[in-house]
C-alpha distance (Angstrom), angle and dihedral (degrees) to the residues before:
residue distance angle dihedral
X1 . . .
X2 3.80 . .
X3 3.77 116.1 .
X4 3.80 110.4 -136.5
X5 3.80 94.4 170.1
X6 3.81 93.5 117.9
X7 3.80 92.4 58.9
X8 3.81 93.1 42.4
X9 3.77 91.5 48.6
X10 3.77 92.7 56.3
X11 3.79 113.1 98.7
X12 3.79 119.0 -116.5
X13 3.81 111.9 -118.8
X14 3.79 124.4 -172.1
X15 3.80 112.4 -138.5
X16 3.80 133.6 -175.0
X17 3.80 105.9 -99.4
X18 3.82 93.2 -137.8
X19 3.83 89.4 66.2
X20 3.79 98.2 92.5
X21 3.81 99.0 -48.9
X22 3.78 110.1 85.2
X23 3.82 139.3 -9.3
X24 3.80 96.9 -106.9
X25 3.81 103.5 134.5
X26 3.79 120.8 119.1
X27 3.82 90.7 -96.4
X28 3.81 94.6 44.2
X29 3.79 93.8 -106.0
X30 3.77 131.7 133.2
X31 3.79 124.6 -143.5
X32 3.79 117.0 -123.9
X33 3.78 104.5 -123.7
X34 3.80 111.8 -173.7
X35 3.82 94.5 -177.4
X36 3.82 92.8 65.5
X37 3.81 95.8 91.6
X38 3.81 92.0 51.2
X39 3.81 93.0 46.4
X40 3.82 92.3 51.5
X41 3.81 88.0 62.6
X42 3.81 91.0 62.6
X43 3.80 105.0 29.2
X44 3.77 147.2 38.6
X45 3.80 99.0 -123.4
X46 3.82 120.4 -149.1
X47 3.82 111.3 -167.5
X48 3.81 115.0 -144.8
X49 3.80 134.0 -178.4
X50 3.80 114.5 -178.2
X51 3.82 92.7 -171.6
X52 3.82 94.5 56.3
X53 3.82 92.1 39.4
X54 3.82 88.4 54.0
X55 3.80 90.0 56.4
X56 3.80 99.2 -102.7
X57 3.80 98.4 143.2
X58 3.79 131.3 -136.8
X59 2.95 116.2 -81.0
X60 3.80 99.5 28.5
X61 3.78 138.3 153.1
X62 3.81 108.7 -76.9
X63 3.80 107.9 -99.9
X64 3.77 121.1 -137.2
X65 3.79 129.5 -152.0
X66 3.79 110.6 -113.1
X67 3.78 129.3 -173.4
X68 3.79 116.4 -145.6
X69 3.81 120.2 174.1
X70 3.84 89.9 -15.3
X71 3.82 91.3 -55.0
X72 3.80 124.0 115.4
X73 3.79 118.4 -129.6
X74 3.79 135.4 154.5
X75 3.74 129.6 -115.4
X76 3.76 143.4 148.5
X77 3.76 137.3 -138.0
X78 3.80 116.8 -104.5
X79 3.81 118.9 176.6
X80 3.82 88.6 -13.9
X81 3.82 92.5 -57.2
X82 3.78 127.2 106.9
X83 3.79 117.2 -112.0
X84 3.81 104.3 -160.9
X85 3.82 120.6 -160.1
X86 3.84 105.2 -160.1
X87 3.82 116.0 -153.8
X88 3.81 93.6 -11.0
X89 3.83 91.8 126.6
X90 3.79 99.3 25.7
X91 3.82 94.5 67.0
X92 3.82 93.1 49.3
X93 3.81 91.7 46.1
X94 3.80 92.2 50.7
X95 3.81 88.7 52.0
X96 3.83 91.4 50.8
X97 3.80 91.7 49.9
X98 3.83 91.7 47.6
X99 3.81 95.4 44.4
X100 3.81 93.7 47.1
X101 3.81 99.9 35.6
X102 3.82 87.9 135.2
X103 3.82 91.0 66.3
X104 3.77 118.9 125.3
X105 3.79 99.0 -155.6
X106 3.79 148.7 -19.1
X107 3.80 134.8 -120.8
X108 3.78 108.4 -160.7
X109 3.80 140.4 -174.1
X110 3.78 105.2 -108.3
X111 3.80 118.5 -133.1
X112 3.83 91.3 23.3
X113 3.82 111.7 133.9
X114 3.78 88.8 -137.9
X115 3.82 101.9 38.5
X116 3.80 109.8 15.9
X117 3.80 115.3 126.3
X118 3.81 101.1 -149.5
X119 3.81 115.4 -31.3
X120 3.81 102.3 71.7
X121 3.77 116.7 132.2
X122 3.76 112.6 -125.4
X123 3.77 132.3 -161.5
X124 3.80 134.6 -157.6
X125 3.81 110.1 -146.4
X126 2.93 139.1 -108.1
X127 3.83 84.6 41.0
X128 3.79 120.5 75.4
X129 3.81 99.2 -153.4
X130 3.77 117.1 96.2
X131 3.81 114.3 -109.7
X132 3.80 103.0 -160.3
X133 3.78 145.6 -53.4
X134 3.78 131.4 -73.4
X135 3.80 142.4 146.8
X136 3.79 120.4 -70.5
X137 3.79 127.2 -109.8
X138 3.83 94.1 -87.3
X139 3.81 90.4 57.5
X140 3.80 91.0 48.3
X141 3.82 90.1 54.9
X142 3.83 92.3 41.8
X143 3.83 89.3 54.3
X144 3.81 92.4 44.7
X145 3.82 89.4 55.5
X146 3.84 91.6 44.4
X147 3.82 91.1 -136.1
X148 3.80 97.8 163.3
X149 3.81 96.0 -157.1
X150 3.80 116.4 152.0
X151 3.81 110.9 -98.8
X152 3.77 132.4 -162.4
X153 3.79 137.1 165.5
X154 3.79 127.2 -133.0
X155 3.80 91.9 -107.9
X156 3.81 93.6 57.2
X157 3.82 90.9 47.0
X158 3.79 89.6 66.2
X159 3.80 87.8 76.8
X160 3.81 111.7 81.6
X161 3.80 92.1 -146.0
X162 3.82 91.6 51.2
X163 3.80 91.0 48.6
X164 3.81 92.3 49.3
X165 3.81 91.1 48.5
X166 3.81 91.9 48.6
X167 3.82 92.3 49.7
X168 3.82 90.9 49.1
X169 3.82 92.4 46.3
X170 3.82 92.7 50.3
X171 3.81 92.2 48.3
X172 3.81 90.5 48.6
X173 3.82 91.3 49.1
X174 3.82 91.2 45.7
X175 3.82 93.1 50.4
X176 3.82 98.4 42.2
X177 3.82 94.9 92.3
X178 3.80 98.5 35.5
C-alpha cells in the first residue's frame, strides 16, 4: 500500500493563477513568481482567476474596481463612459469559496480588482479619477463569510520572514481541527 499521507497532510492554498501559473492577466502576461517552488514544498496550490472564470477573455480591457451605492463591482471605460459588469466576479468568487472551503490560506495578486487584499484603486462613476484604495471583490466575499484563513499578497511574500510566518500560520490553521 502506498502512503500518501504527506500529500494529504499538506494544506490547500488558493493562489492567483497569474502568479507563475498561466498568462491570464488582462494583457495576456504572466507574473514571474520566484517563491512558487518553495511554496509547493509546503502546500497543495490551487490556482484561481475569477476574471477568466467569469468569461473575461485574455487579453481583455483592464477592469477597474468601482463602488456604486456602497457595493463593489467591476467595470471598464469605453469611449469615456463606464461599462459596469454587476456580479460578474462575485458569483465566480462565491463558487470558489464554496468549492474550496477546506482551504487553509490564500496567496493573492495585490492591487487586482478581483483578488487584491487592500491596495486596489477604486472609482466612483461617473468620475474617472480614483477615489481611494480598498480590498477587491474576493476579499469582500471572504470577509462576509468570515473564513479566517491566513492571507498574503505576492509582494509581502518577497520577505523571507513574511513567507515563514505565512507558512506557519497556514499550517496552524490547517491543523487546528485535526
